[in-house]
Each structure stands twice: as structure tokens, then as C-alpha cells.
GUKOLSE-828211 format. One line per 3 residues: their letters; for each residue x, y, z of N, C-alpha, C. Coordinates in steps of 0.001 Angstrom, whole numbers, padded with zeros to 6 digits, always signed. Layout:
residues N
a = X:Y:Z:X:Y:Z:X:Y:Z | ...
//
This chain:
residues 186
msl = +207494:+199799:+015842:+207159:+198919:+014752:+205641:+198874:+014601 | +205140:+198923:+013358:+203704:+198954:+013118:+203088:+197580:+013360 | +201782:+197591:+013583:+201067:+196339:+013796:+201199:+195423:+012592
drm = +201053:+195986:+011395:+201132:+195188:+010173:+202486:+194516:+010039 | +203544:+195234:+010357:+204881:+194661:+010242:+205100:+193556:+011266 | +204337:+193588:+012351:+204459:+192551:+013381:+203509:+191388:+013096
gyq = +202741:+191475:+012009:+201844:+190387:+011645:+200456:+190486:+012250 | +200117:+191631:+012838:+198804:+191812:+013435:+197990:+192779:+012597 | +196694:+192599:+012629:+195769:+193441:+011890:+195004:+194315:+012876
rpm = +194955:+195594:+012616:+194190:+196508:+013477:+192701:+196272:+013253 | +191915:+196174:+014329:+190466:+195973:+014163:+189797:+197226:+013606 | +188731:+197036:+012838:+187966:+198173:+012314:+187061:+198766:+013386
yta = +186539:+197899:+014262:+185601:+198329:+015290:+185980:+197683:+016616 | +185476:+198258:+017693:+185614:+197663:+019016:+184251:+197706:+019703 | +184050:+196816:+020653:+182827:+196807:+021457:+183179:+196279:+022837
dsv = +182344:+196592:+023822:+182549:+196104:+025190:+182367:+194599:+025281 | +181433:+194072:+024488:+181115:+192645:+024491:+180172:+192374:+023332 | +179898:+191125:+023076:+178925:+190777:+022035:+177536:+191261:+022454
asi = +177251:+191191:+023742:+175944:+191641:+024239:+175734:+193139:+024021 | +176810:+193908:+023934:+176685:+195362:+023781:+176642:+195825:+022323 | +176787:+194921:+021374:+176770:+195321:+019966:+175374:+195804:+019593
dfk = +175312:+196991:+019019:+174045:+197553:+018551:+173872:+197142:+017097 | +173127:+196077:+016873:+172953:+195559:+015526:+172110:+196473:+014645 | +171345:+197393:+015231:+170614:+198364:+014407:+171597:+199231:+013641
img = +172708:+199541:+014271:+173754:+200342:+013617:+174692:+199432:+012833 | +175200:+198403:+013486:+176232:+197564:+012883:+175700:+196625:+011802 | +174407:+196347:+011831:+173818:+195526:+010780:+173910:+196185:+009418
kea = +174061:+197505:+009412:+174238:+198245:+008154:+175665:+198112:+007637 | +176588:+197783:+008530:+177997:+197619:+008161:+178289:+196243:+007584 | +177569:+195228:+008056:+177806:+193851:+007600:+176533:+193031:+007780
eyw = +176238:+192202:+006794:+175040:+191368:+006830:+175305:+190008:+007467 | +176541:+189532:+007326:+176909:+188188:+007763:+177947:+188297:+008869 | +177733:+187552:+009949:+178572:+187688:+011136:+179154:+186358:+011559
mfd = +180445:+186379:+011902:+181137:+185217:+012460:+181638:+185598:+013850 | +181405:+184711:+014806:+181818:+184962:+016179:+182814:+183906:+016623 | +183925:+184369:+017188:+184863:+183456:+017822:+184157:+182899:+019057
ldg = +184543:+181713:+019466:+183897:+181097:+020624:+184642:+181398:+021925 | +185872:+180891:+022038:+186611:+181024:+023295:+187052:+182460:+023548 | +186663:+182965:+024704:+187007:+184323:+025090:+186000:+185348:+024620
vla = +185071:+184949:+023739:+184087:+185887:+023190:+182663:+185491:+023605 | +182281:+184246:+023325:+180961:+183754:+023713:+181021:+182839:+024933 | +182188:+182266:+025186:+182369:+181360:+026326:+183815:+181457:+026815
aal = +184019:+181146:+028068:+185377:+181088:+028600:+186076:+179855:+028022 | +187374:+179925:+027875:+188146:+178834:+027280:+187904:+177515:+028011 | +187616:+176493:+027241:+187407:+175125:+027710:+186253:+174962:+028682
ryd = +185378:+175941:+028762:+184222:+175880:+029653:+182963:+175632:+028831 | +181938:+175138:+029479:+180663:+174889:+028815:+179629:+175965:+029140 | +180062:+177020:+029851:+179178:+178144:+030154:+179165:+179065:+028949
irq = +177987:+179461:+028531:+177871:+180362:+027383:+177317:+181686:+027870 | +177756:+182777:+027274:+177240:+184103:+027641:+175841:+184244:+027067 | +174841:+184026:+027890:+173459:+184038:+027427:+173048:+185404:+026890
dav = +173544:+186490:+027502:+173192:+187830:+027013:+173722:+188054:+025593 | +174872:+187486:+025290:+175440:+187598:+023943:+174598:+186816:+022940 | +174233:+185595:+023311:+173417:+184753:+022429:+172070:+185421:+022168
eni = +171455:+185973:+023197:+170169:+186653:+023032:+170281:+187845:+022098 | +171381:+188591:+022181:+171571:+189742:+021300:+171719:+189289:+019836 | +172479:+188234:+019615:+172651:+187707:+018253:+171316:+187184:+017724
qsa = +170615:+186391:+018515:+169334:+185819:+018075:+168305:+186913:+017794 | +168282:+187948:+018615:+167369:+189067:+018399:+167676:+189768:+017074 | +168959:+189957:+016781:+169349:+190595:+015511:+168918:+189749:+014318
lvn = +169036:+188434:+014444:+168610:+187534:+013369:+167090:+187559:+013192 | +166356:+187424:+014288:+164891:+187388:+014233:+164324:+188696:+013685 | +164934:+189810:+014060:+164443:+191124:+013630:+164989:+191555:+012271
gli = +165749:+190685:+011633:+166254:+190991:+010288:+167341:+192044:+010245 | +167987:+192284:+011377:+169055:+193287:+011401:+170337:+192744:+010776 | +170512:+191421:+010824:+171607:+190740:+010137:+171012:+189518:+009432
qaa = +171659:+189087:+008360:+171133:+187978:+007564:+171429:+186616:+008178 | +172654:+186437:+008660:+173059:+185136:+009187:+174262:+185307:+010103 | +174492:+184289:+010941:+175633:+184299:+011862:+176112:+182868:+012070
cii = +177393:+182743:+012415:+177954:+181428:+012728:+179076:+181597:+013741 | +179535:+180467:+014249:+180671:+180424:+015171:+181845:+179815:+014426 | +183009:+180420:+014590:+184247:+179858:+014051:+185231:+179765:+015211
sna = +185777:+178576:+015409:+186638:+178363:+016564:+187830:+177490:+016209 | +188985:+177854:+016719:+190157:+176995:+016628:+190099:+176027:+017801 | +189622:+174823:+017552:+189516:+173828:+018611:+190856:+173134:+018859
afs = +191822:+173366:+017992:+193179:+172824:+018078:+193258:+171337:+017792 | +192470:+170534:+018480:+192494:+169087:+018267:+191072:+168588:+018070 | +190922:+167529:+017307:+189587:+167039:+016962:+188750:+166665:+018183
fms = +189381:+166166:+019244:+188601:+165788:+020421:+187960:+166989:+021104 | +188413:+168219:+020804:+187825:+169424:+021388:+186604:+169900:+020594 | +186432:+169352:+019408:+185346:+169796:+018533:+183966:+169520:+019111
hrv = +183814:+168479:+019934:+182504:+168181:+020509:+182023:+169325:+021390 | +182933:+170005:+022076:+182568:+171166:+022901:+182057:+172293:+022030 | +182761:+172556:+020930:+182342:+173618:+020003:+180952:+173297:+019461
anl = +180737:+172043:+019052:+179433:+171630:+018524:+178339:+171803:+019576 | +178611:+171399:+020808:+177644:+171508:+021891:+177247:+172968:+022115 | +178235:+173844:+022213:+177942:+175260:+022477:+177257:+175923:+021286
anr = +177685:+175601:+020085:+177053:+176175:+018889:+175594:+175743:+018791 | +175323:+174486:+019086:+173939:+173999:+019062:+173096:+174697:+020117 | +173670:+174963:+021274:+172943:+175690:+022320:+172657:+177128:+021899
cgl = +173524:+177682:+021057:+173311:+179042:+020527:+172353:+179044:+019341 | +172145:+177864:+018750:+171312:+177787:+017560:+172014:+178316:+016325 | +173357:+178215:+016291:+174133:+178751:+015179:+174951:+177648:+014507
pyl = +175122:+177744:+013192:+176053:+176821:+012538:+177464:+177149:+013008 | +178393:+176206:+012808:+179745:+176434:+013316:+180781:+175762:+012432 | +181986:+176262:+012549:+183163:+175619:+011974:+184158:+175459:+013111
sch = +184508:+174222:+013378:+185509:+173918:+014400:+186799:+173570:+013671 | +187728:+174497:+013640:+188998:+174302:+012942:+189952:+173549:+013865 | +190531:+172473:+013375:+191498:+171744:+014194:+192574:+171138:+013306
lpy = +193696:+170875:+013921:+194830:+170296:+013197:+194440:+168929:+012645 | +194844:+168533:+011499:+195814:+169143:+010598:+195186:+170079:+009571 | +193918:+170438:+009738:+193231:+171290:+008773:+193546:+172756:+009026
pmk = +193283:+173622:+008027:+193579:+175055:+008204:+192799:+175655:+009368 | +193495:+176436:+010140:+192907:+177096:+011299:+193024:+178598:+011103 | +192250:+179364:+011900:+192454:+180811:+011878:+193910:+181060:+012249
psq = +194595:+181920:+011590:+194176:+182998:+010707:+194208:+182675:+009213 | +194139:+181432:+008791:+194222:+181131:+007364:+192964:+181603:+006626 | +193158:+182079:+005424:+192041:+182536:+004608:+191069:+181396:+004340
laf = +191581:+180198:+004157:+190720:+179049:+003899:+189759:+178794:+005062 | +190214:+178966:+006275:+189339:+178772:+007437:+188190:+179788:+007416 | +188501:+181054:+007166:+187456:+182082:+007119:+186509:+181848:+005948
dta = +187056:+181490:+004787:+186214:+181233:+003616:+185314:+180028:+003826 | +185815:+178995:+004482:+185006:+177809:+004762:+183853:+178170:+005694 | +184135:+178953:+006725:+183073:+179388:+007645:+182055:+180257:+006909
atl = +182513:+181073:+005988:+181606:+181947:+005239:+180595:+181150:+004423 | +180982:+179967:+003961:+180040:+179149:+003185:+178851:+178690:+004030 | +178992:+178739:+005347:+177887:+178368:+006236:+176795:+179433:+006262
iap = +177175:+180675:+005965:+176224:+181772:+006173:+176007:+182676:+004969 | +176959:+182761:+004061:+176867:+183720:+002959:+176578:+182991:+001643 | +175939:+183683:+000706:+175650:+183056:-000587:+176922:+182823:-001397
vgf = +176836:+181926:-002353:+177971:+181655:-003235:+178380:+182958:-003915 | +179688:+183181:-004025:+180188:+184404:-004647:+180051:+185636:-003768 | +179975:+185426:-002463:+179803:+186523:-001516:+180958:+187524:-001593
drs = +180648:+188731:-001188:+181643:+189790:-001092:+182120:+189801:+000364 | +183404:+189572:+000581:+183923:+189483:+001963:+183666:+190749:+002771 | +183526:+191884:+002129:+183292:+193128:+002870:+181912:+193146:+003525
rim = +181075:+192162:+003231:+179752:+192064:+003848:+179782:+191179:+005091 | +180986:+190707:+005476:+181140:+189820:+006627:+181890:+190537:+007751 | +181394:+190378:+008973:+182046:+190924:+010168:+182529:+189756:+011019
ivg = +183784:+189798:+011405:+184357:+188805:+012315:+184475:+189462:+013684 | +183918:+188830:+014711:+183992:+189343:+016078:+184885:+188392:+016870 | +185961:+188938:+017428:+186881:+188101:+018177:+187660:+188887:+019207
dql = +188489:+188158:+019957:+189254:+188774:+021039:+190758:+188721:+020809 | +191197:+188209:+019660:+192629:+188072:+019423:+193056:+188792:+018147 | +194104:+189577:+018281:+194636:+190311:+017132:+195265:+189369:+016112
gtd = +195954:+188347:+016590:+196717:+187483:+015705:+195909:+186465:+014929 | +194705:+186145:+015389:+193899:+185151:+014668:+192601:+185757:+014143 | +191772:+186287:+015013:+190456:+186783:+014604:+190550:+188029:+013723
maa = +191372:+188984:+014114:+191473:+190225:+013357:+192197:+190026:+012020 | +192856:+188885:+011861:+193545:+188586:+010601:+192571:+188522:+009434 | +191305:+188304:+009696:+190308:+188268:+008623:+190264:+189592:+007860
gry = +190707:+190656:+008500:+190767:+191955:+007826:+191700:+191946:+006626 | +192724:+191099:+006682:+193645:+190985:+005540:+192960:+190436:+004301 | +191868:+189717:+004503:+191170:+189064:+003402:+189919:+189810:+002973
gck = +189741:+191023:+003485:+188626:+191857:+003057:+187414:+191854:+003968 | +187436:+191076:+005044:+186321:+191060:+005995:+186442:+192252:+006936 | +185333:+192645:+007505:+185348:+193666:+008547:+185623:+192963:+009874
tml = +186234:+193668:+010802:+186628:+193051:+012069:+186203:+193894:+013262 | +185840:+193200:+014335:+185464:+193861:+015582:+186158:+193143:+016731 | +186892:+193905:+017516:+187611:+193367:+018664:+186800:+193596:+019929
vpt = +186631:+192546:+020718:+185990:+192648:+022026:+187004:+192172:+023068 | +186915:+192661:+024293:+187833:+192171:+025322:+187564:+190691:+025604 | +188610:+189965:+025916:+188443:+188551:+026255:+187670:+188430:+027563
lep = +186892:+187373:+027690:+186038:+187183:+028862:+186802:+186872:+030135 | +188031:+186394:+029989:+188786:+185965:+031159:+190269:+186153:+030901 | +191069:+186055:+031934:+192515:+186103:+031705:+192941:+184978:+030765
ipw = +193974:+185220:+029996:+194466:+184223:+029053:+194989:+183018:+029829 | +194533:+181800:+029452:+194986:+180593:+030158:+196500:+180423:+030078 | +197066:+179710:+031027:+198523:+179565:+031124:+199129:+178986:+029858
wkr = +198430:+178073:+029162:+199022:+177441:+027985:+199063:+178364:+026770 | +198366:+179517:+026867:+198382:+180466:+025756:+199201:+181709:+026071 | +199668:+181859:+027312:+200334:+183098:+027705:+201558:+183420:+026872
rkh = +202388:+182445:+026616:+203593:+182722:+025840:+203238:+183208:+024438 | +202261:+182564:+023837:+201819:+182930:+022498:+201198:+184326:+022477 | +200444:+184658:+023525:+199694:+185909:+023524:+200340:+187028:+024321
gke = +201476:+186779:+024937:+202130:+187828:+025720:+202438:+189055:+024881 | +202951:+188841:+023676:+203252:+189954:+022776:+201965:+190668:+022360 | +200906:+189909:+022171:+199625:+190507:+021792:+199112:+191424:+022898
dqi = +199253:+191018:+024157:+198847:+191867:+025278:+199631:+193170:+025277 | +200901:+193085:+025009:+201742:+194279:+024956:+201280:+195203:+023831 | +200975:+194635:+022694:+200515:+195426:+021553:+199180:+196087:+021872
rre = +198295:+195354:+022523:+197002:+195937:+022907:+197201:+197168:+023781 | +198113:+197059:+024747:+198374:+198208:+025626:+198938:+199380:+024828 | +199820:+199088:+023878:+200414:+200149:+023068:+199405:+200773:+022118
mvi = +198427:+199982:+021667:+197399:+200506:+020770:+196444:+201423:+021508 | +196382:+201296:+022815:+195453:+202044:+023656:+194036:+201892:+023114 | +193656:+200656:+022926:+192293:+200382:+022472:+191374:+200604:+023644
vfp = +190388:+201434:+023430:+189391:+201708:+024449:+188124:+200994:+024005 | +187464:+200323:+024916:+186234:+199635:+024603:+185080:+200471:+025157 | +184577:+201404:+024355:+183531:+202309:+024826:+182190:+201605:+024930
hel = +181262:+202256:+025591:+179920:+201688:+025715:+179216:+201700:+024371 | +179583:+202616:+023499:+179026:+202625:+022161:+180126:+202226:+021203 | +179749:+201559:+020129:+180724:+201150:+019131:+181340:+202370:+018487
rrg = +182585:+202217:+018109:+183226:+203309:+017394:+184079:+202720:+016286 | +184277:+203502:+015288:+185115:+203078:+014186:+186566:+203204:+014633 | +187391:+202159:+014374:+188785:+202133:+014804:+189672:+203081:+014068
//
């Protein structure tokens, strides 16, 4: 069964980590960047942030390799949003903390709302890159015209997400996604 028929979107690009993204090359692919938080910039429910990733993003912004960046995170519940705000502020990036009952990733409204933080009115979605670790939520932005980049999750999937993501792990193995040291087109 194909990924699309199973409700998953194949990523356009892969990278070893956010710290390994070569923005000199990838900045030509997309001007506006959205980064998932949990599993990409920080471990789930932790306050530790990947400093090497933040430095790479900030360097790309300062050097004009990308126009803008933000964090988009499914915080699930409003009380979790303070963590997202804390980490986003430490990164120096605007953020959207999606939580129930509001639209969450993979909804188009969630991605479009986050885009208003970084892109001009009337933006072309093909100028936006979503970087995430989940096929079912982050890579879904590809359905709406955004470019997508899959990075390996920073840690094993927490126990409360295993049932939801067990099928995704199986699909990843079947896709034989390789995370090379250099970015490659999927």
C-alpha cells in the first residue's frame, strides 16, 4: 500500500538533524522555515534545547540565507503551551502552539496560521519548508503545497505516543529513508 493511501506524505528532503542543514543550499529551495519542536529542536516534554540547531537557524537568518523562521508545535493541551513559549523565546523565534480544541497539525489551518508569523500576506506555500520528525503530522504540510524535510527524532518515541506512531515507524523502515550527511532530494 502506498504512503498516500495510508494517509502519509513522503518528505521532499531528509537531513541528519537541524544542525546539519546547509542553508546555503537549502535557502535557495525555501525562504521561510517552520520547525517542529518536540523531537526536532528539543526532546519531548523537556526544557533542553539543541543549541547547535538553534545556532544554525540563527546563523542562516543573520546571514540572509533564509528570510524568516518559526516554531510550530502540537502542545496538545493549553497548559503545555508555556513550555513551547519558553523554548521558542530561548531560540529567539516566533511560535505557534497548537492545542485542543483549536486546529492542530496536520490541519491546513494550523500550517497557514504559523505561516502568518513569518511570510508576507498572499505568500506562496512553495516558498515554505517544514522541518519535522513525523510523517503523519509534519510531512502533511506537503499536501498543502509546502516543501518538507524529515529529520530523525531526537529520542525514542515516548510511551504515550507509541501506539499512534507504531505504524509510522514501520512505514519509515519500509521507505528505507537514509539520513545522509548531505541533504538529498527525496
